[in-house]
mmCIF file of the N, C-alpha and C atoms, coordinates in Angstrom:
data_MODEL
# 
_entry.id   MODEL 
# 
loop_
_atom_site.group_PDB 
_atom_site.id 
_atom_site.type_symbol 
_atom_site.label_atom_id 
_atom_site.label_alt_id 
_atom_site.label_comp_id 
_atom_site.label_asym_id 
_atom_site.label_entity_id 
_atom_site.label_seq_id 
_atom_site.pdbx_PDB_ins_code 
_atom_site.Cartn_x 
_atom_site.Cartn_y 
_atom_site.Cartn_z 
_atom_site.occupancy 
_atom_site.B_iso_or_equiv 
_atom_site.pdbx_formal_charge 
_atom_site.auth_seq_id 
_atom_site.auth_comp_id 
_atom_site.auth_asym_id 
_atom_site.auth_atom_id 
_atom_site.pdbx_PDB_model_num 
ATOM 1   N N  . MET A 1 1  ? 0.667   -1.173  -0.036  1.00 0.00 ? 1  MET A N  1 
ATOM 2   C CA . MET A 1 1  ? -0.017  -0.058  -0.147  1.00 0.00 ? 1  MET A CA 1 
ATOM 3   C C  . MET A 1 1  ? 0.895   1.432   -0.017  1.00 0.00 ? 1  MET A C  1 
ATOM 4   N N  . ASN A 1 2  ? 0.366   2.052   -0.847  1.00 0.00 ? 2  ASN A N  1 
ATOM 5   C CA . ASN A 1 2  ? 1.347   3.355   -1.120  1.00 0.00 ? 2  ASN A CA 1 
ATOM 6   C C  . ASN A 1 2  ? 0.881   4.356   -0.024  1.00 0.00 ? 2  ASN A C  1 
ATOM 7   N N  . GLU A 1 3  ? 1.524   5.446   0.087   1.00 0.00 ? 3  GLU A N  1 
ATOM 8   C CA . GLU A 1 3  ? 1.211   6.686   1.104   1.00 0.00 ? 3  GLU A CA 1 
ATOM 9   C C  . GLU A 1 3  ? -0.005  7.271   0.701   1.00 0.00 ? 3  GLU A C  1 
ATOM 10  N N  . PHE A 1 4  ? -0.273  7.415   -0.425  1.00 0.00 ? 4  PHE A N  1 
ATOM 11  C CA . PHE A 1 4  ? -1.782  7.996   -0.576  1.00 0.00 ? 4  PHE A CA 1 
ATOM 12  C C  . PHE A 1 4  ? -3.003  7.236   -0.218  1.00 0.00 ? 4  PHE A C  1 
ATOM 13  N N  . MET A 1 5  ? -2.811  5.969   -0.656  1.00 0.00 ? 5  MET A N  1 
ATOM 14  C CA . MET A 1 5  ? -3.817  5.088   0.308   1.00 0.00 ? 5  MET A CA 1 
ATOM 15  C C  . MET A 1 5  ? -3.570  4.935   1.559   1.00 0.00 ? 5  MET A C  1 
ATOM 16  N N  . LYS A 1 6  ? -2.603  4.796   2.169   1.00 0.00 ? 6  LYS A N  1 
ATOM 17  C CA . LYS A 1 6  ? -2.603  5.125   3.708   1.00 0.00 ? 6  LYS A CA 1 
ATOM 18  C C  . LYS A 1 6  ? -3.067  5.968   4.193   1.00 0.00 ? 6  LYS A C  1 
ATOM 19  N N  . LYS A 1 7  ? -2.884  7.275   3.656   1.00 0.00 ? 7  LYS A N  1 
ATOM 20  C CA . LYS A 1 7  ? -3.611  8.131   4.082   1.00 0.00 ? 7  LYS A CA 1 
ATOM 21  C C  . LYS A 1 7  ? -5.306  8.567   4.033   1.00 0.00 ? 7  LYS A C  1 
ATOM 22  N N  . LEU A 1 8  ? -5.568  7.730   2.751   1.00 0.00 ? 8  LEU A N  1 
ATOM 23  C CA . LEU A 1 8  ? -7.329  7.588   2.501   1.00 0.00 ? 8  LEU A CA 1 
ATOM 24  C C  . LEU A 1 8  ? -7.671  6.554   3.655   1.00 0.00 ? 8  LEU A C  1 
ATOM 25  N N  . ALA A 1 9  ? -6.786  5.637   4.128   1.00 0.00 ? 9  ALA A N  1 
ATOM 26  C CA . ALA A 1 9  ? -7.375  4.552   4.723   1.00 0.00 ? 9  ALA A CA 1 
ATOM 27  C C  . ALA A 1 9  ? -7.308  5.211   6.444   1.00 0.00 ? 9  ALA A C  1 
ATOM 28  N N  . GLY A 1 10 ? -6.570  6.144   6.464   1.00 0.00 ? 10 GLY A N  1 
ATOM 29  C CA . GLY A 1 10 ? -6.390  6.888   7.950   1.00 0.00 ? 10 GLY A CA 1 
ATOM 30  C C  . GLY A 1 10 ? -7.133  7.847   8.141   1.00 0.00 ? 10 GLY A C  1 
ATOM 31  N N  . MET A 1 11 ? -8.334  8.232   7.280   1.00 0.00 ? 11 MET A N  1 
ATOM 32  C CA . MET A 1 11 ? -9.033  9.333   7.435   1.00 0.00 ? 11 MET A CA 1 
ATOM 33  C C  . MET A 1 11 ? -10.274 8.889   8.405   1.00 0.00 ? 11 MET A C  1 
ATOM 34  N N  . VAL A 1 12 ? -10.427 9.159   9.539   1.00 0.00 ? 12 VAL A N  1 
ATOM 35  C CA . VAL A 1 12 ? -11.618 8.818   10.460  1.00 0.00 ? 12 VAL A CA 1 
ATOM 36  C C  . VAL A 1 12 ? -12.353 10.044  10.717  1.00 0.00 ? 12 VAL A C  1 
ATOM 37  N N  . LEU A 1 13 ? -13.680 9.840   11.085  1.00 0.00 ? 13 LEU A N  1 
ATOM 38  C CA . LEU A 1 13 ? -14.735 10.947  11.430  1.00 0.00 ? 13 LEU A CA 1 
ATOM 39  C C  . LEU A 1 13 ? -14.521 10.843  12.886  1.00 0.00 ? 13 LEU A C  1 
ATOM 40  N N  . PRO A 1 14 ? -15.130 12.211  13.339  1.00 0.00 ? 14 PRO A N  1 
ATOM 41  C CA . PRO A 1 14 ? -15.391 11.868  14.955  1.00 0.00 ? 14 PRO A CA 1 
ATOM 42  C C  . PRO A 1 14 ? -16.376 11.150  15.117  1.00 0.00 ? 14 PRO A C  1 
ATOM 43  N N  . SER A 1 15 ? -16.541 10.592  16.626  1.00 0.00 ? 15 SER A N  1 
ATOM 44  C CA . SER A 1 15 ? -17.523 9.707   17.114  1.00 0.00 ? 15 SER A CA 1 
ATOM 45  C C  . SER A 1 15 ? -18.815 9.821   16.930  1.00 0.00 ? 15 SER A C  1 
ATOM 46  N N  . TRP A 1 16 ? -19.069 11.218  16.892  1.00 0.00 ? 16 TRP A N  1 
ATOM 47  C CA . TRP A 1 16 ? -20.596 11.754  16.541  1.00 0.00 ? 16 TRP A CA 1 
ATOM 48  C C  . TRP A 1 16 ? -20.784 11.656  15.139  1.00 0.00 ? 16 TRP A C  1 
ATOM 49  N N  . MET A 1 17 ? -20.034 11.569  14.304  1.00 0.00 ? 17 MET A N  1 
ATOM 50  C CA . MET A 1 17 ? -20.378 11.630  13.006  1.00 0.00 ? 17 MET A CA 1 
ATOM 51  C C  . MET A 1 17 ? -20.129 10.222  12.385  1.00 0.00 ? 17 MET A C  1 
ATOM 52  N N  . ASP A 1 18 ? -19.677 9.176   13.087  1.00 0.00 ? 18 ASP A N  1 
ATOM 53  C CA . ASP A 1 18 ? -19.246 7.854   12.563  1.00 0.00 ? 18 ASP A CA 1 
ATOM 54  C C  . ASP A 1 18 ? -20.604 6.896   12.278  1.00 0.00 ? 18 ASP A C  1 
ATOM 55  N N  . ARG A 1 19 ? -21.696 7.426   11.883  1.00 0.00 ? 19 ARG A N  1 
ATOM 56  C CA . ARG A 1 19 ? -22.793 6.703   11.562  1.00 0.00 ? 19 ARG A CA 1 
ATOM 57  C C  . ARG A 1 19 ? -23.641 7.427   10.373  1.00 0.00 ? 19 ARG A C  1 
ATOM 58  N N  . GLY A 1 20 ? -24.473 6.316   9.803   1.00 0.00 ? 20 GLY A N  1 
ATOM 59  C CA . GLY A 1 20 ? -25.175 7.146   8.910   1.00 0.00 ? 20 GLY A CA 1 
ATOM 60  C C  . GLY A 1 20 ? -24.701 7.554   7.541   1.00 0.00 ? 20 GLY A C  1 
ATOM 61  N N  . GLU A 1 21 ? -25.229 8.832   7.055   1.00 0.00 ? 21 GLU A N  1 
ATOM 62  C CA . GLU A 1 21 ? -24.837 9.335   5.923   1.00 0.00 ? 21 GLU A CA 1 
ATOM 63  C C  . GLU A 1 21 ? -23.407 9.872   6.003   1.00 0.00 ? 21 GLU A C  1 
ATOM 64  N N  . PRO A 1 22 ? -22.867 10.596  6.921   1.00 0.00 ? 22 PRO A N  1 
ATOM 65  C CA . PRO A 1 22 ? -21.611 10.940  6.725   1.00 0.00 ? 22 PRO A CA 1 
ATOM 66  C C  . PRO A 1 22 ? -20.703 9.807   6.925   1.00 0.00 ? 22 PRO A C  1 
ATOM 67  N N  . ARG A 1 23 ? -20.686 8.666   7.338   1.00 0.00 ? 23 ARG A N  1 
ATOM 68  C CA . ARG A 1 23 ? -19.799 7.548   7.223   1.00 0.00 ? 23 ARG A CA 1 
ATOM 69  C C  . ARG A 1 23 ? -19.927 6.991   5.682   1.00 0.00 ? 23 ARG A C  1 
ATOM 70  N N  . LYS A 1 24 ? -21.288 7.095   4.917   1.00 0.00 ? 24 LYS A N  1 
ATOM 71  C CA . LYS A 1 24 ? -21.219 6.827   3.644   1.00 0.00 ? 24 LYS A CA 1 
ATOM 72  C C  . LYS A 1 24 ? -20.758 7.748   2.729   1.00 0.00 ? 24 LYS A C  1 
ATOM 73  N N  . LEU A 1 25 ? -20.657 8.875   3.166   1.00 0.00 ? 25 LEU A N  1 
ATOM 74  C CA . LEU A 1 25 ? -20.165 10.067  2.630   1.00 0.00 ? 25 LEU A CA 1 
ATOM 75  C C  . LEU A 1 25 ? -18.361 9.809   2.329   1.00 0.00 ? 25 LEU A C  1 
ATOM 76  N N  . LEU A 1 26 ? -17.760 9.246   3.464   1.00 0.00 ? 26 LEU A N  1 
ATOM 77  C CA . LEU A 1 26 ? -16.621 9.208   3.593   1.00 0.00 ? 26 LEU A CA 1 
ATOM 78  C C  . LEU A 1 26 ? -16.230 7.851   2.827   1.00 0.00 ? 26 LEU A C  1 
ATOM 79  N N  . GLN A 1 27 ? -16.750 7.045   2.888   1.00 0.00 ? 27 GLN A N  1 
ATOM 80  C CA . GLN A 1 27 ? -16.659 5.737   1.955   1.00 0.00 ? 27 GLN A CA 1 
ATOM 81  C C  . GLN A 1 27 ? -16.585 5.830   0.322   1.00 0.00 ? 27 GLN A C  1 
ATOM 82  N N  . THR A 1 28 ? -17.581 6.757   0.021   1.00 0.00 ? 28 THR A N  1 
ATOM 83  C CA . THR A 1 28 ? -17.680 7.041   -1.362  1.00 0.00 ? 28 THR A CA 1 
ATOM 84  C C  . THR A 1 28 ? -16.655 7.942   -1.692  1.00 0.00 ? 28 THR A C  1 
ATOM 85  N N  . ALA A 1 29 ? -16.202 8.988   -0.892  1.00 0.00 ? 29 ALA A N  1 
ATOM 86  C CA . ALA A 1 29 ? -15.027 9.701   -0.875  1.00 0.00 ? 29 ALA A CA 1 
ATOM 87  C C  . ALA A 1 29 ? -13.440 8.739   -1.191  1.00 0.00 ? 29 ALA A C  1 
ATOM 88  N N  . ARG A 1 30 ? -13.271 7.963   -0.416  1.00 0.00 ? 30 ARG A N  1 
ATOM 89  C CA . ARG A 1 30 ? -12.442 7.162   -0.192  1.00 0.00 ? 30 ARG A CA 1 
ATOM 90  C C  . ARG A 1 30 ? -12.387 6.268   -1.639  1.00 0.00 ? 30 ARG A C  1 
ATOM 91  N N  . ARG A 1 31 ? -13.102 5.700   -2.241  1.00 0.00 ? 31 ARG A N  1 
ATOM 92  C CA . ARG A 1 31 ? -13.404 5.211   -3.422  1.00 0.00 ? 31 ARG A CA 1 
ATOM 93  C C  . ARG A 1 31 ? -13.118 5.948   -4.723  1.00 0.00 ? 31 ARG A C  1 
ATOM 94  N N  . PHE A 1 32 ? -13.723 7.061   -4.718  1.00 0.00 ? 32 PHE A N  1 
ATOM 95  C CA . PHE A 1 32 ? -13.417 7.909   -5.680  1.00 0.00 ? 32 PHE A CA 1 
ATOM 96  C C  . PHE A 1 32 ? -11.844 8.739   -5.558  1.00 0.00 ? 32 PHE A C  1 
ATOM 97  N N  . TRP A 1 33 ? -11.528 8.665   -4.645  1.00 0.00 ? 33 TRP A N  1 
ATOM 98  C CA . TRP A 1 33 ? -9.998  9.261   -4.606  1.00 0.00 ? 33 TRP A CA 1 
ATOM 99  C C  . TRP A 1 33 ? -9.240  8.141   -4.992  1.00 0.00 ? 33 TRP A C  1 
ATOM 100 N N  . ALA A 1 34 ? -9.385  6.980   -4.662  1.00 0.00 ? 34 ALA A N  1 
ATOM 101 C CA . ALA A 1 34 ? -8.723  5.866   -4.980  1.00 0.00 ? 34 ALA A CA 1 
ATOM 102 C C  . ALA A 1 34 ? -8.678  5.710   -6.381  1.00 0.00 ? 34 ALA A C  1 
ATOM 103 N N  . GLU A 1 35 ? -9.621  5.909   -7.139  1.00 0.00 ? 35 GLU A N  1 
ATOM 104 C CA . GLU A 1 35 ? -9.832  5.966   -8.545  1.00 0.00 ? 35 GLU A CA 1 
ATOM 105 C C  . GLU A 1 35 ? -9.280  6.741   -9.357  1.00 0.00 ? 35 GLU A C  1 
ATOM 106 N N  . VAL A 1 36 ? -9.480  8.038   -8.643  1.00 0.00 ? 36 VAL A N  1 
ATOM 107 C CA . VAL A 1 36 ? -8.627  9.226   -9.388  1.00 0.00 ? 36 VAL A CA 1 
ATOM 108 C C  . VAL A 1 36 ? -7.200  8.986   -9.340  1.00 0.00 ? 36 VAL A C  1 
ATOM 109 N N  . TYR A 1 37 ? -6.611  8.324   -8.211  1.00 0.00 ? 37 TYR A N  1 
ATOM 110 C CA . TYR A 1 37 ? -5.126  7.887   -7.965  1.00 0.00 ? 37 TYR A CA 1 
ATOM 111 C C  . TYR A 1 37 ? -4.900  6.964   -9.037  1.00 0.00 ? 37 TYR A C  1 
ATOM 112 N N  . GLY A 1 38 ? -5.658  6.239   -9.349  1.00 0.00 ? 38 GLY A N  1 
ATOM 113 C CA . GLY A 1 38 ? -5.365  5.026   -10.281 1.00 0.00 ? 38 GLY A CA 1 
ATOM 114 C C  . GLY A 1 38 ? -5.320  5.658   -11.837 1.00 0.00 ? 38 GLY A C  1 
ATOM 115 N N  . TRP A 1 39 ? -6.125  6.640   -12.198 1.00 0.00 ? 39 TRP A N  1 
ATOM 116 C CA . TRP A 1 39 ? -5.996  7.331   -13.230 1.00 0.00 ? 39 TRP A CA 1 
ATOM 117 C C  . TRP A 1 39 ? -5.036  8.279   -13.480 1.00 0.00 ? 39 TRP A C  1 
ATOM 118 N N  . VAL A 1 40 ? -4.737  8.830   -12.284 1.00 0.00 ? 40 VAL A N  1 
ATOM 119 C CA . VAL A 1 40 ? -3.254  9.605   -12.553 1.00 0.00 ? 40 VAL A CA 1 
ATOM 120 C C  . VAL A 1 40 ? -2.191  8.696   -12.843 1.00 0.00 ? 40 VAL A C  1 
ATOM 121 N N  . THR A 1 41 ? -2.190  7.838   -11.887 1.00 0.00 ? 41 THR A N  1 
ATOM 122 C CA . THR A 1 41 ? -0.825  7.128   -12.001 1.00 0.00 ? 41 THR A CA 1 
ATOM 123 C C  . THR A 1 41 ? -0.579  6.043   -13.323 1.00 0.00 ? 41 THR A C  1 
ATOM 124 N N  . TRP A 1 42 ? -1.501  5.645   -13.970 1.00 0.00 ? 42 TRP A N  1 
ATOM 125 C CA . TRP A 1 42 ? -1.692  4.577   -14.905 1.00 0.00 ? 42 TRP A CA 1 
ATOM 126 C C  . TRP A 1 42 ? -0.643  5.108   -15.917 1.00 0.00 ? 42 TRP A C  1 
ATOM 127 N N  . PRO A 1 43 ? -0.518  6.268   -16.539 1.00 0.00 ? 43 PRO A N  1 
ATOM 128 C CA . PRO A 1 43 ? 0.662   6.721   -17.583 1.00 0.00 ? 43 PRO A CA 1 
ATOM 129 C C  . PRO A 1 43 ? 2.011   6.317   -17.065 1.00 0.00 ? 43 PRO A C  1 
ATOM 130 N N  . LEU A 1 44 ? 1.967   6.738   -15.603 1.00 0.00 ? 44 LEU A N  1 
ATOM 131 C CA . LEU A 1 44 ? 3.355   6.498   -15.183 1.00 0.00 ? 44 LEU A CA 1 
ATOM 132 C C  . LEU A 1 44 ? 3.723   4.884   -15.253 1.00 0.00 ? 44 LEU A C  1 
ATOM 133 N N  . ASN A 1 45 ? 2.649   3.942   -14.669 1.00 0.00 ? 45 ASN A N  1 
ATOM 134 C CA . ASN A 1 45 ? 3.056   2.699   -14.751 1.00 0.00 ? 45 ASN A CA 1 
ATOM 135 C C  . ASN A 1 45 ? 3.241   2.112   -16.011 1.00 0.00 ? 45 ASN A C  1 
ATOM 136 N N  . GLN A 1 46 ? 2.666   2.667   -17.084 1.00 0.00 ? 46 GLN A N  1 
ATOM 137 C CA . GLN A 1 46 ? 3.064   2.158   -18.425 1.00 0.00 ? 46 GLN A CA 1 
ATOM 138 C C  . GLN A 1 46 ? 4.491   2.313   -19.028 1.00 0.00 ? 46 GLN A C  1 
ATOM 139 N N  . PHE A 1 47 ? 5.331   3.003   -18.316 1.00 0.00 ? 47 PHE A N  1 
ATOM 140 C CA . PHE A 1 47 ? 6.779   3.070   -18.396 1.00 0.00 ? 47 PHE A CA 1 
ATOM 141 C C  . PHE A 1 47 ? 7.425   1.973   -17.561 1.00 0.00 ? 47 PHE A C  1 
ATOM 142 N N  . ASP A 1 48 ? 7.102   1.380   -17.139 1.00 0.00 ? 48 ASP A N  1 
ATOM 143 C CA . ASP A 1 48 ? 7.708   0.227   -15.913 1.00 0.00 ? 48 ASP A CA 1 
ATOM 144 C C  . ASP A 1 48 ? 7.681   -1.303  -16.457 1.00 0.00 ? 48 ASP A C  1 
ATOM 145 N N  . PRO A 1 49 ? 8.885   -1.564  -16.985 1.00 0.00 ? 49 PRO A N  1 
ATOM 146 C CA . PRO A 1 49 ? 8.851   -2.627  -17.559 1.00 0.00 ? 49 PRO A CA 1 
ATOM 147 C C  . PRO A 1 49 ? 8.059   -3.792  -16.985 1.00 0.00 ? 49 PRO A C  1 
ATOM 148 N N  . LEU A 1 50 ? 8.289   -4.096  -15.747 1.00 0.00 ? 50 LEU A N  1 
ATOM 149 C CA . LEU A 1 50 ? 7.746   -5.134  -14.765 1.00 0.00 ? 50 LEU A CA 1 
ATOM 150 C C  . LEU A 1 50 ? 6.091   -5.108  -14.820 1.00 0.00 ? 50 LEU A C  1 
ATOM 151 N N  . THR A 1 51 ? 5.495   -4.196  -15.028 1.00 0.00 ? 51 THR A N  1 
ATOM 152 C CA . THR A 1 51 ? 4.044   -3.734  -15.015 1.00 0.00 ? 51 THR A CA 1 
ATOM 153 C C  . THR A 1 51 ? 3.009   -3.607  -16.279 1.00 0.00 ? 51 THR A C  1 
ATOM 154 N N  . CYS A 1 52 ? 4.102   -3.302  -17.503 1.00 0.00 ? 52 CYS A N  1 
ATOM 155 C CA . CYS A 1 52 ? 3.414   -2.852  -18.541 1.00 0.00 ? 52 CYS A CA 1 
ATOM 156 C C  . CYS A 1 52 ? 2.779   -4.029  -19.225 1.00 0.00 ? 52 CYS A C  1 
ATOM 157 N N  . THR A 1 53 ? 1.927   -3.592  -20.213 1.00 0.00 ? 53 THR A N  1 
ATOM 158 C CA . THR A 1 53 ? 1.541   -4.631  -21.181 1.00 0.00 ? 53 THR A CA 1 
ATOM 159 C C  . THR A 1 53 ? 2.639   -5.160  -22.128 1.00 0.00 ? 53 THR A C  1 
ATOM 160 N N  . PRO A 1 54 ? 2.314   -6.560  -22.578 1.00 0.00 ? 54 PRO A N  1 
ATOM 161 C CA . PRO A 1 54 ? 3.433   -6.918  -23.624 1.00 0.00 ? 54 PRO A CA 1 
ATOM 162 C C  . PRO A 1 54 ? 3.790   -6.277  -24.600 1.00 0.00 ? 54 PRO A C  1 
ATOM 163 N N  . ALA A 1 55 ? 2.819   -5.843  -25.160 1.00 0.00 ? 55 ALA A N  1 
ATOM 164 C CA . ALA A 1 55 ? 2.853   -4.818  -26.494 1.00 0.00 ? 55 ALA A CA 1 
ATOM 165 C C  . ALA A 1 55 ? 3.804   -3.466  -26.131 1.00 0.00 ? 55 ALA A C  1 
ATOM 166 N N  . LEU A 1 56 ? 3.714   -2.926  -24.889 1.00 0.00 ? 56 LEU A N  1 
ATOM 167 C CA . LEU A 1 56 ? 4.471   -1.641  -24.600 1.00 0.00 ? 56 LEU A CA 1 
ATOM 168 C C  . LEU A 1 56 ? 5.820   -2.278  -24.451 1.00 0.00 ? 56 LEU A C  1 
ATOM 169 N N  . LEU A 1 57 ? 5.818   -3.281  -23.625 1.00 0.00 ? 57 LEU A N  1 
ATOM 170 C CA . LEU A 1 57 ? 7.259   -3.946  -23.350 1.00 0.00 ? 57 LEU A CA 1 
ATOM 171 C C  . LEU A 1 57 ? 8.208   -4.099  -24.435 1.00 0.00 ? 57 LEU A C  1 
ATOM 172 N N  . ASN A 1 58 ? 7.467   -4.702  -25.352 1.00 0.00 ? 58 ASN A N  1 
ATOM 173 C CA . ASN A 1 58 ? 8.274   -4.812  -26.989 1.00 0.00 ? 58 ASN A CA 1 
ATOM 174 C C  . ASN A 1 58 ? 8.691   -3.573  -27.528 1.00 0.00 ? 58 ASN A C  1 
ATOM 175 N N  . LEU A 1 59 ? 7.830   -2.452  -27.069 1.00 0.00 ? 59 LEU A N  1 
ATOM 176 C CA . LEU A 1 59 ? 8.137   -1.034  -27.633 1.00 0.00 ? 59 LEU A CA 1 
ATOM 177 C C  . LEU A 1 59 ? 9.437   -0.496  -26.730 1.00 0.00 ? 59 LEU A C  1 
ATOM 178 N N  . LEU A 1 60 ? 9.350   -0.643  -25.505 1.00 0.00 ? 60 LEU A N  1 
ATOM 179 C CA . LEU A 1 60 ? 10.379  -0.396  -24.723 1.00 0.00 ? 60 LEU A CA 1 
ATOM 180 C C  . LEU A 1 60 ? 11.563  -0.872  -25.007 1.00 0.00 ? 60 LEU A C  1 
ATOM 181 N N  . ALA A 1 61 ? 11.369  -2.353  -25.439 1.00 0.00 ? 61 ALA A N  1 
ATOM 182 C CA . ALA A 1 61 ? 12.605  -2.914  -25.756 1.00 0.00 ? 61 ALA A CA 1 
ATOM 183 C C  . ALA A 1 61 ? 13.310  -2.526  -26.625 1.00 0.00 ? 61 ALA A C  1 
ATOM 184 N N  . TYR A 1 62 ? 12.766  -2.310  -28.011 1.00 0.00 ? 62 TYR A N  1 
ATOM 185 C CA . TYR A 1 62 ? 13.054  -1.940  -29.180 1.00 0.00 ? 62 TYR A CA 1 
ATOM 186 C C  . TYR A 1 62 ? 13.747  -0.506  -29.022 1.00 0.00 ? 62 TYR A C  1 
ATOM 187 N N  . ASP A 1 63 ? 13.193  0.410   -28.238 1.00 0.00 ? 63 ASP A N  1 
ATOM 188 C CA . ASP A 1 63 ? 13.852  1.756   -27.777 1.00 0.00 ? 63 ASP A CA 1 
ATOM 189 C C  . ASP A 1 63 ? 15.245  1.556   -27.107 1.00 0.00 ? 63 ASP A C  1 
ATOM 190 N N  . ARG A 1 64 ? 15.404  0.692   -26.198 1.00 0.00 ? 64 ARG A N  1 
ATOM 191 C CA . ARG A 1 64 ? 16.530  0.333   -25.927 1.00 0.00 ? 64 ARG A CA 1 
ATOM 192 C C  . ARG A 1 64 ? 17.350  -0.856  -26.392 1.00 0.00 ? 64 ARG A C  1 
ATOM 193 N N  . ASP A 1 65 ? 17.185  -1.183  -27.408 1.00 0.00 ? 65 ASP A N  1 
ATOM 194 C CA . ASP A 1 65 ? 17.862  -2.049  -28.317 1.00 0.00 ? 65 ASP A CA 1 
ATOM 195 C C  . ASP A 1 65 ? 18.046  -3.224  -27.915 1.00 0.00 ? 65 ASP A C  1 
ATOM 196 N N  . ILE A 1 66 ? 17.065  -3.832  -27.310 1.00 0.00 ? 66 ILE A N  1 
ATOM 197 C CA . ILE A 1 66 ? 17.073  -5.421  -26.513 1.00 0.00 ? 66 ILE A CA 1 
ATOM 198 C C  . ILE A 1 66 ? 16.257  -6.035  -27.318 1.00 0.00 ? 66 ILE A C  1 
ATOM 199 N N  . SER A 1 67 ? 16.508  -7.458  -27.686 1.00 0.00 ? 67 SER A N  1 
ATOM 200 C CA . SER A 1 67 ? 15.835  -8.337  -28.279 1.00 0.00 ? 67 SER A CA 1 
ATOM 201 C C  . SER A 1 67 ? 15.575  -9.494  -27.638 1.00 0.00 ? 67 SER A C  1 
ATOM 202 N N  . ARG A 1 68 ? 14.513  -9.952  -27.745 1.00 0.00 ? 68 ARG A N  1 
ATOM 203 C CA . ARG A 1 68 ? 13.999  -11.105 -26.902 1.00 0.00 ? 68 ARG A CA 1 
ATOM 204 C C  . ARG A 1 68 ? 14.487  -12.566 -27.615 1.00 0.00 ? 68 ARG A C  1 
ATOM 205 N N  . PHE A 1 69 ? 15.186  -13.588 -26.933 1.00 0.00 ? 69 PHE A N  1 
ATOM 206 C CA . PHE A 1 69 ? 16.004  -14.500 -27.149 1.00 0.00 ? 69 PHE A CA 1 
ATOM 207 C C  . PHE A 1 69 ? 14.785  -15.481 -27.437 1.00 0.00 ? 69 PHE A C  1 
ATOM 208 N N  . ASP A 1 70 ? 15.081  -16.592 -28.080 1.00 0.00 ? 70 ASP A N  1 
ATOM 209 C CA . ASP A 1 70 ? 14.160  -17.782 -28.458 1.00 0.00 ? 70 ASP A CA 1 
ATOM 210 C C  . ASP A 1 70 ? 13.718  -18.213 -27.193 1.00 0.00 ? 70 ASP A C  1 
ATOM 211 N N  . GLY A 1 71 ? 12.726  -18.678 -27.041 1.00 0.00 ? 71 GLY A N  1 
ATOM 212 C CA . GLY A 1 71 ? 11.878  -19.439 -25.957 1.00 0.00 ? 71 GLY A CA 1 
ATOM 213 C C  . GLY A 1 71 ? 12.151  -18.609 -24.509 1.00 0.00 ? 71 GLY A C  1 
ATOM 214 N N  . GLU A 1 72 ? 12.697  -17.339 -24.574 1.00 0.00 ? 72 GLU A N  1 
ATOM 215 C CA . GLU A 1 72 ? 12.683  -16.706 -22.948 1.00 0.00 ? 72 GLU A CA 1 
ATOM 216 C C  . GLU A 1 72 ? 11.353  -16.483 -22.593 1.00 0.00 ? 72 GLU A C  1 
ATOM 217 N N  . PRO A 1 73 ? 11.459  -16.536 -20.880 1.00 0.00 ? 73 PRO A N  1 
ATOM 218 C CA . PRO A 1 73 ? 10.118  -16.568 -20.439 1.00 0.00 ? 73 PRO A CA 1 
ATOM 219 C C  . PRO A 1 73 ? 9.882   -14.928 -20.516 1.00 0.00 ? 73 PRO A C  1 
ATOM 220 N N  . LEU A 1 74 ? 8.521   -14.564 -20.637 1.00 0.00 ? 74 LEU A N  1 
ATOM 221 C CA . LEU A 1 74 ? 8.122   -13.147 -20.377 1.00 0.00 ? 74 LEU A CA 1 
ATOM 222 C C  . LEU A 1 74 ? 8.713   -12.434 -19.011 1.00 0.00 ? 74 LEU A C  1 
ATOM 223 N N  . GLU A 1 75 ? 9.123   -13.207 -18.125 1.00 0.00 ? 75 GLU A N  1 
ATOM 224 C CA . GLU A 1 75 ? 9.307   -12.496 -16.777 1.00 0.00 ? 75 GLU A CA 1 
ATOM 225 C C  . GLU A 1 75 ? 10.643  -11.973 -16.904 1.00 0.00 ? 75 GLU A C  1 
ATOM 226 N N  . LEU A 1 76 ? 11.561  -12.846 -17.506 1.00 0.00 ? 76 LEU A N  1 
ATOM 227 C CA . LEU A 1 76 ? 12.988  -12.864 -17.499 1.00 0.00 ? 76 LEU A CA 1 
ATOM 228 C C  . LEU A 1 76 ? 13.219  -11.596 -18.594 1.00 0.00 ? 76 LEU A C  1 
ATOM 229 N N  . PHE A 1 77 ? 12.478  -11.561 -19.852 1.00 0.00 ? 77 PHE A N  1 
ATOM 230 C CA . PHE A 1 77 ? 12.450  -10.412 -20.567 1.00 0.00 ? 77 PHE A CA 1 
ATOM 231 C C  . PHE A 1 77 ? 12.158  -9.254  -19.952 1.00 0.00 ? 77 PHE A C  1 
ATOM 232 N N  . ARG A 1 78 ? 11.170  -9.234  -18.951 1.00 0.00 ? 78 ARG A N  1 
ATOM 233 C CA . ARG A 1 78 ? 10.727  -7.849  -18.295 1.00 0.00 ? 78 ARG A CA 1 
ATOM 234 C C  . ARG A 1 78 ? 11.882  -7.218  -17.330 1.00 0.00 ? 78 ARG A C  1 
ATOM 235 N N  . ARG A 1 79 ? 12.808  -8.266  -16.947 1.00 0.00 ? 79 ARG A N  1 
ATOM 236 C CA . ARG A 1 79 ? 13.644  -7.830  -16.231 1.00 0.00 ? 79 ARG A CA 1 
ATOM 237 C C  . ARG A 1 79 ? 14.853  -7.299  -16.799 1.00 0.00 ? 79 ARG A C  1 
ATOM 238 N N  . ARG A 1 80 ? 15.323  -8.058  -17.985 1.00 0.00 ? 80 ARG A N  1 
ATOM 239 C CA . ARG A 1 80 ? 16.176  -7.628  -18.825 1.00 0.00 ? 80 ARG A CA 1 
ATOM 240 C C  . ARG A 1 80 ? 16.066  -6.256  -19.687 1.00 0.00 ? 80 ARG A C  1 
ATOM 241 N N  . VAL A 1 81 ? 14.831  -6.006  -19.913 1.00 0.00 ? 81 VAL A N  1 
ATOM 242 C CA . VAL A 1 81 ? 14.574  -4.591  -20.229 1.00 0.00 ? 81 VAL A CA 1 
ATOM 243 C C  . VAL A 1 81 ? 14.397  -3.595  -19.268 1.00 0.00 ? 81 VAL A C  1 
# 
């Protein structure tokens, strides 16, 4: 869990507001901001060879002049790129 998600999980309401509509609003706000965080970090994750799609991995490998060996597992190729 990264720092932003920890901060979201650490948000608590005062005891007199921890029921009913304010609690639902807090849960909805947590889900919303977690989704926004995913949208913001998605482009950055695409340039990580360990997590990107195989098509983009091939593009990164081409850019770095790395070719895949015959029969090389995808995980090993990701590490080399």
